[in-house]
C-alpha positions, 0 to 999 in steps of 0.5 A: 731877499736873496739878492740882498743876502748876496749883497751883504755876503759880498760886503762881508767877504770883502770886509774881512769876515767879521762875525758869522755867515749865518748872522749876515744872512739873517740880518739881510733877511730882516732888512727886507722882510717887512717891506716884502711882506707888506708889498705882497699884502697890499697886492692881495688887498687890492683884489678885494673889490674884485670879489664883488664880481659874479662872473668868472673874475670872482673865483680868479680873485680868490685864487690870486688873493690866497696865493699872494697871502700864502706867498707873503707868509712864505717870504718871511718864514720859509725863505730865510731858512732856505737861504741859510741852508742853500746859500753856500760857497764864495760869493763872486764880486759883482762886476762894475761897468766904469 
């Protein structure tokens, strides 16, 4: 999500700064928010069959699943807000190898 925001800000700075910087960051977050959320959710759901195990793997599956669900929730709620607060300054143009 942060990489996408940097790409959008780079294009915004190169294109003459049309609009507000916060609008650019929000648009970048919306672009990758749903795919990021669902990819983390799919990883969490893939651990459901491990819950049937009785040995040491069962509690580890709970830990992994809850942490992935929490990460999916934070990726669409807290991370965009933190991007608005912490991504400041001029974005350096990426170097391209010919």
